N, C-alpha and C positions, 0 to 999 in steps of 0.2 A: 356206557357199558357195552352196548352192542358193537361199537366200533372196535374196542379192544378185542372183542370176540373175533372180529374180522382179521386182525393181525394174528391171533392165535390159530385161526383156520389156515391162513397163508403159511405160517411156520410149520404147522403139523402136516400139511399137504406136501410142502417141499421136502420135509424130513422123510415122509413115507415114500417119496419118489427118489430119495437119495440125491436131491438137487441142492447144491450149495448156493445159498443166498446170503446177502449182507443187508440187514435192515439199517436204515439211517433215519434219524429224526431231522426234519427240516422245517424252516419257517414257511408260512404260506406265500404263494407266488400269485401274481395277478396275470401272468402270461406264461406260455411255454418257454419263451426266451428267458424270462426271469427265473423260472424253475431251473433251467439248464445252467444259468450263471450261478445260482445258489449251490447246485450240485457239482459245479466245476466240470461240466461236460458240454458237448455240442447238442443242439436241439435234435439232431438225427439220432442221438444215443438215448433219447427218452422215447419209450414205447407208449403210444396211446392204445389202450385196450378198449376197443369199441365193441359194444353189444349191437349186433345186427339181427333184425327180425325178418324171418322168412314169411311168405304169404300163408304158410300152413300153421303159423303161430309159434313155431319153434325158433330158437335163437342160435347164434354162433358168435364166437369172439373173432374180431379182426384185429390183428396186431400190426400197427402202422408206425413207421418212424415219425418222430415229432415234426420233422421238416417236410412231411408229405401228407397227402390226404387219400382217402379211398377213391379209386377209380371205379365208379359203379358199373360201367360197361365191362371192365375186366373182371370184377368180382362176380357179376351175374353170369358172365360167360364161363368162368371157372366152375361155378356151382350148377350151371345148366338151368338157371331159373330166369324168369322174366321180371320179377319184382322182389326188391329188398328195401328195407327202410331202417332208419335209426329209431328205436322206440323212445317213448317219453322217459324222463328220469325215473319216474315211479315204476314203469314197466321194467327198466333195466335193473333197478333195485330188487324188484320182485323176482326177476329171472336169475340174478346172481348172488343176492344177499349183500351187495356192495353199492355204495353211493357213487355217483359219477365223480371222477377224480381219484377214486380209491380202487377202481376195478382192476382185477387181475384174474386170469383163468385159474390161478392157484387158490384152492379152497373155496371155489365158487359153490354156491348151494346146489347147483346142477352142473355137471361136467359137460358143458356144451362143446361141440367141435371147435377147433381152433384153425384159423387160416391166417398165415403170417406173410408179410411182404418179404421177398427174397433179399432185400437190402439189409435186413437185420443179421443175416448170417455173418459170423466172424466178429461180431461186436460184443463188448460188455455193455449191457444196457441197464437203464433204470426204468422202473414202472411203478404203478400203484401197488400199495402193500396192505390194502384192506382197511385203512384208517387215514383220515386227513392228518397231514403233518408228518407222515411217514412215507418213505419210498424204499424200494428194494433194488439192489444191484444183483445182476445175474449174467452168466454167460448166455447170450442169445441162443447159441447152438445147443447147449445143454437143455435150456428151457424148451426150445422147439422140439427137440427129440423126446423129452420126457412127457410132453403133452400131446405127442403124436400129431403135431401141426402139419397141415398141408401148406407147403411153402411155394409161393409163386409170385409173379409180378402182379400185384393187386392195387398199386398206388400210382399217383401222378403228383407232380409238383403242386404245392399249395397255390391256390389262386391268389393273385395280388390283392392286397387289402386296399 
């Protein structure tokens, strides 16, 4: 029941912002590449909504293209801080009201600041929709504008596996 509430929060927040989103149901994926194939898009068009914890205990959302990862030196430099970390899954859930894999800044239990990688500009992207088995599609430009994101180069290519 809580997960359905997550989708309802996403939809209500998007509507309140005048942001057009498209919700889709999808099967579970074992990897980002598999999720992209299921959705019929490239990995770069999937946005990873990462919760980042600052040393003062506050959080922010980092929106990262699926084919990239956070560049910690770039993000720390942008924010003017020496330390950032990814919190535990439990801390991310407590900070946002969403489980990992469903996280989005839309409808978050707290409206944390958003920092987005500049490579998202101009794309139609997919991201978590507050519930497992659901994704949303949205214009990245419209999303970034409506959440007042700081847009900058904050990523680097994924490390080879």
